C-alpha positions as a printed NumPy array, in Angstrom:
array([[115.483, 117.569, 199.609],
       [112.02 , 116.544, 200.769],
       [109.494, 118.442, 201.882],
       [106.106, 119.832, 201.613],
       [104.234, 123.169, 200.823],
       [101.501, 124.634, 202.514],
       [ 99.548, 127.269, 201.098],
       [ 97.688, 129.939, 203.727],
       [ 94.295, 130.476, 202.663],
       [ 95.6  , 133.99 , 202.547],
       [ 97.906, 133.102, 199.459],
       [ 95.146, 130.613, 197.883],
       [ 92.739, 133.619, 198.047],
       [ 95.408, 135.514, 196.434],
       [ 96.562, 133.25 , 193.891],
       [ 93.122, 132.806, 192.518],
       [ 92.37 , 136.285, 192.537],
       [ 95.432, 136.751, 190.36 ],
       [ 94.582, 134.046, 188.127],
       [ 91.043, 135.846, 187.871],
       [ 92.882, 139.368, 187.231],
       [ 95.102, 137.981, 184.449],
       [ 92.274, 136.118, 182.992],
       [ 89.964, 139.602, 182.638],
       [ 93.282, 141.297, 181.132],
       [ 94.404, 138.35 , 178.606],
       [ 92.969, 135.026, 178.472],
       [ 91.943, 132.292, 180.85 ],
       [ 94.736, 129.88 , 179.334],
       [ 97.416, 132.502, 179.574],
       [ 95.918, 132.989, 183.486],
       [ 96.192, 129.179, 184.11 ],
       [ 99.527, 129.17 , 182.818],
       [100.954, 131.612, 184.908],
       [ 99.605, 130.477, 187.955],
       [100.873, 127.064, 186.838],
       [104.544, 128.396, 186.441],
       [104.017, 130.717, 190.045],
       [103.337, 127.385, 191.653],
       [106.123, 125.547, 190.041],
       [108.511, 128.172, 191.382],
       [106.853, 128.014, 194.697],
       [107.664, 124.115, 194.628],
       [111.709, 125.08 , 193.615],
       [112.108, 126.317, 196.832],
       [112.403, 123.45 , 198.743],
       [115.242, 122.602, 196.784],
       [116.632, 125.85 , 198.549],
       [114.294, 126.956, 201.23 ],
       [116.498, 129.622, 203.114],
       [117.8  , 131.21 , 199.97 ],
       [115.043, 133.544, 199.645],
       [115.579, 136.87 , 200.962],
       [115.343, 136.958, 204.89 ],
       [112.816, 139.767, 205.84 ],
       [113.228, 139.515, 209.848],
       [112.292, 143.757, 209.832],
       [109.164, 142.715, 209.158],
       [107.977, 139.472, 210.741],
       [110.631, 136.959, 212.12 ],
       [111.331, 134.188, 209.903],
       [109.334, 135.834, 206.792],
       [111.33 , 135.017, 203.755],
       [110.658, 136.136, 199.889],
       [111.302, 135.158, 196.804],
       [110.077, 136.586, 193.078],
       [108.928, 134.868, 190.255],
       [109.549, 137.072, 186.84 ],
       [110.288, 140.309, 188.989],
       [106.454, 141.669, 189.636],
       [105.053, 138.501, 191.661],
       [106.505, 138.214, 194.882],
       [105.982, 134.843, 197.536],
       [106.232, 135.611, 201.559],
       [106.931, 132.145, 203.017],
       [108.472, 130.784, 206.039],
       [110.427, 127.891, 206.573],
       [109.508, 124.871, 209.444],
       [112.285, 121.895, 209.965],
       [111.375, 121.359, 213.214],
       [108.885, 118.418, 212.177],
       [111.882, 116.369, 210.268],
       [111.118, 117.354, 206.952],
       [111.244, 120.949, 205.5  ],
       [107.538, 122.526, 205.313],
       [107.042, 125.896, 203.663],
       [104.23 , 127.674, 204.478],
       [103.68 , 130.471, 201.638],
       [101.966, 133.378, 203.985],
       [101.028, 135.368, 200.548],
       [101.58 , 136.262, 197.093],
       [101.749, 139.45 , 195.9  ],
       [101.497, 140.746, 192.177],
       [102.654, 144.199, 190.39 ],
       [103.825, 146.319, 193.955],
       [101.35 , 145.57 , 196.15 ],
       [102.088, 146.558, 199.647],
       [102.703, 143.411, 201.333],
       [104.717, 144.639, 204.514],
       [101.757, 146.128, 205.981],
       [ 99.524, 142.383, 205.21 ],
       [102.009, 140.523, 206.841],
       [103.97 , 142.777, 209.732],
       [101.759, 141.873, 212.914],
       [102.938, 138.247, 214.111],
       [100.142, 136.467, 214.901],
       [101.409, 133.332, 215.24 ],
       [101.307, 131.98 , 218.768],
       [104.588, 132.08 , 221.052],
       [107.703, 129.619, 220.738],
       [107.895, 127.773, 223.899]])
């Protein structure tokens, strides 16, 4: 399926923080490989964008998927422009509490 992936500035920041944390705990090489694998996992969402777990209880349209059981990717899917757009809203690792960060729907209301 054709489409594109958008990482929000918050998701990019979280990914950079994860990279820094892993580099501090292990090595820069291990951190880069892990982050690259997370990005590959995110790219794979395009094949089955609705396969992630729906979490409308947190925010309408939000879905989640995990990478290696410890990294949670929070995203929504936009199919309106004729192509699938995956908007990655956050990347959380190691049991971080993600629901409060995304519980408020700050998107403009749909018309």
